[in-house]
N, C-alpha and C positions, 0 to 999 in steps of 0.2 A: 503494500500500500504507499502511496506517495505522500512525503512529509505534509504536502498542501492539502490532501484529501482526509491525513491523519488529523490536520490541525481544525479543518473544516467541523469533520465529527465529533472532536470533543468540544470544540465551541457549541454546536448544539446541543450535545450532551449536556454541558455545564448550563444552559440557557432552560432545559427542560428541568433538572435539579431544580434550579433556583425559581420554579414556577412558572416560567414563560411569559406571563403576561406582562404586557407594559403596563406600566402606571400612569397615571394620567394627571399632569399637573397643569393648575392656570395660575397666570401671571396677569397682576392688575394694577393699573397704574396712570399715571400722567402721561409718559411717552417713554419709549425705547431708547432710553440712554446707553452711553457706553457703559456706564457703571453696573447695567444688566450683564453686562461680560462676566464681570466679577461672581456672578449667581452661576452660568453657565460653568463658568472653570470650575467652581467648588463642586458642581454636579459631576462633572468630568472624574476630577480628583477622587471621588468617591465612588467612580465604576458607572456612572449612569450616562448611557450616549441615547440622544434624541434620534428615535427611528428604532431603535433597537428593543431596549427597556423601559425606556420613557417617551412619552407626547405630551407636548406644550401647547397648551391652547392662551392665548393672550388677548388681553382687552385694552384700550388705554382713550383715556378721556382726551387729548390734546389740548390742557390748558381749559378746559370745561367741566368741575368738577361736579357741577350738575348732573352729568349724564354718568357719574362711579354707581349709583344705585341701581340702574337699569343694566348698564354691563356687570355688577358683580352679582344680578338674578341670573343673566345668562351664564355665567360661569357655572353658578351653584344646579342650575337646571342639566347640564352635562354630565352632573354624578361623577365629579371630579374626586381624586384621591387627597390632593390638598391643595390649597390656594395660597400663593405668595402675594401680597400688599403692599406697594408701596407710598407710604404717604397716610397721614392719619384718616384723613378724608375715606383715601381706598380703603383702609383697613376697617374703620366704620361700615362702609357699604358692606364689606364683606362679611362681617359679623353679623349685621344685621339681614343678610339675604342668606344665610344659613348657621344652624345650629350644630348641623351634622359633622360637614367638611373641615376638617382641621385649618386653620388661617394661621401664616408664618408670617409676623409683621416685620418691616424692614423702613428706616426712616421714619418712625414714631417717636414724638416728643411728648412727655407727659402721659405716656399711655395709663398708668393706674390713676392719674387724677381727671382724667377726660372719660374715665369710662370703659375703656377697652378691655381692661383686667383688672381682676381685682387687687393684686400686687404684686411687684417685679419677682420676688421669691416663689410665691405660687399664684400663678396667673387665672386658674380657675377657667371655668367655659373652655371654647373651642380654639382661643387666641394665643399664643405665646410668639416669642421671635427677639428682634432687638430694639435697646432704644437707643434714640442718637444723642442724649444728653449725658455728658458727663459732669464731675464737678468743679461749679467756678466756671463753665465755660462763657457765659456772655461778659462775665468781668474780662477775662481772659482774652475776648475779643476787643473789648473798650481799652485794655491795655494795650493792644497792638496797634490799634488806630492812633492811640496818642503816642506811641513810638514812632510812628511815620509822618503822623501830622501834629507837632505837638503844642501848635496852636489853635487847636479846633477846638471850639466851644458852643458851635450848635451843629446837630444833626439831623439831616432831614431821615425820615425813616417811611418806608412804604412796606405797610404792611394790610393785613385783613382783618378789621374790627370784628366781622361776625364769626372769627375762628377762635373756639376756646382756646386753642393751643396757642395761637400767638397773643392772646390776651394775658397768659401764664408767665411766656415769654418776654411778652411787654414788662412785668414786674419785675422781673431778673434783670433787663435791660436798664430800666429807669432805676434801678439801686445802685447799679454800677457805674451809669452816667453820673449819677448825683454825687457820687463819691469823686470821681475824677472831673467837676467840675463842668459838667458839658450839659446841654438844655436840648432835649429833644422836640424836634417839631414833626408830626405824626398826619400821614397822608394816606388816606384807605386808598388799596389796590385788591379789591373783590373781583374785577373782572378785567379782563385785557384793555376794554375800553376805559378803564377807570385810570389803568396804569398808566396811560398815555396825559390824562388829564390831570392826574397827580403829580407828574414827571415835568409839567409846565409848571404848576403851582409850587414846588418845590424849587425849581430852578430860580424864581424868583422871592423865595422866602430869606432870602438873606443868609441861609445855609453857607457852611464852610466846608462839608461832608456828606456823603448820600450813604445812607444805610438801606438794603433791601432784605425783608424776611423770603426766604425759600419757598413762597407758595406758588399754587399751580398758574394764578395770573402773572406773577412775577418770574416765574419760570418761563411761562410762553415768551414774555416780552424782555428777557434777558439782553438778546440783542440791542432790542430798542434801549434798556436801562443802561446798560456801558456805553453804548453811543451818548447819549444825553447828559450822562455825568462827565464825559471827556469833553464836549462841546462846552458844557457850563463850567468846567474846570473846577469841577468839585471829587474829590478823592473820594471811593468808594469801597465799601466793604460789604463781604457776602457771607452765606454760609456754606457755598459750593464753590469748588473750583469749576464749575462748569462755566459760572458767570464771570471770571477770571480770562477762561478761554475766550469768550466774548469781548474781552475787553477792558471788564471791571479791575480795579486795582488789586485787591487782596482778597482773599478769603481764609477762615479758619474753622474748622470742626473737624469732625468724625471722618476717616477715612471711608467714603461711599463704597467706593470699589471693596475694599476688606468687610463692611458688613453685609454686603450681597454674597460675596463668597462665604461667608459664615452662615448665612440665610440657608444654603445649601444643605447645612450639617444638619439643621432642623428639621429639614424635608426628609433626609436620611433617616433620622430618628423616628418620625412620624410612619415614614414607609413602612417602617420595621415593626410598627405595632405601639410605638411610645404614645401615651395620652397628652396633649396640649396643655392641659390641668396642672401636670405635673414637671413640666417643663421651665425651670425660672430663664427669666427673661434677662438677657447680657445687655450689658453698658458698654459703652465703645474702649477699646482699648488701643486703637489707632487714630492718631489726631495728623491731617495735613494741612501744612500751611502752602498757598499757592500765590504767587505775585506775578504780576504783569509790568515788566521793567518799561516796555514800549511805552504803557500808558504812564507810566511813573515819569517817564523822561516829557511826554508829551504835557504832562502837568509842572512840568518844571520840579519835580520830587526827588530828591537825593534819599535812596534808601538807606537807611541806618545799617553798617558793616552787622551789628547783633541780630538783626532781621535776616539779612541776606543769610547769615550763617545756619540760621534755624531754618530756612524754608525747605521744603519737600520738592520743591517745584518752582522753578524759575522761565516766564514763557518770555522770549527775547522779541 
């Protein structure tokens, strides 16, 4: 028997011994960005190959979170083995759509405080996964902004006032900025259209820096936000590196690629019979600092060496 034929038979035999059935995974979020590759890498590392032992059904809201409940119901109707949901709104939509299918959350802020889980240690229900918040994260962002722009005293913030997660984040930000002597000017960003009008208002507000939370509307308008910040000579701070790729100045937060990669381990445990209620929620262990040097030069800013040495990624 040839080596190739023997190997094919052994592979077929192994598949049969492991049950042969391909597991069905659903993914739900705003859009398929590069960080989702972390999830697929994690699956491959654990031996899951799409088209062989898993299939994946994806649904994306494309910046319109009001679509998420219907998209989640579509996934729930498919009788999947597990759903991976990215962002608090997507996680809530998945949780509301099914109590039977396990849900792995990624990019969740304050999940225990907004009713997605009972506690980080014992989530309860059918939702578990990863939280994006680490100790003093907002204070570290404010400290970083002051290192780069020591004269910053008024920051324009684009946020969604209807989002309970952002209301909680706002409290942490206000405490950190007050301690740093910074006044926060708030501008609503509930929809992509509102981002446009709020950017114009922020530009004429007298602010000397711009901060945008990573909600779906801001995410969809990230290029517009980055362009407006440069045009109006406003140093800009973000949660996610993808804003810096668009031309924003700086971002600091959990490594989203790493978070998505780690989400695959939750999927693996659930497919092997673990109960989501018994799997503790993990907090970030890896953080990324991204800088856009081209934008810094455009703004006439010299990034301090101490910040450059800490940067995980510098975009020229």
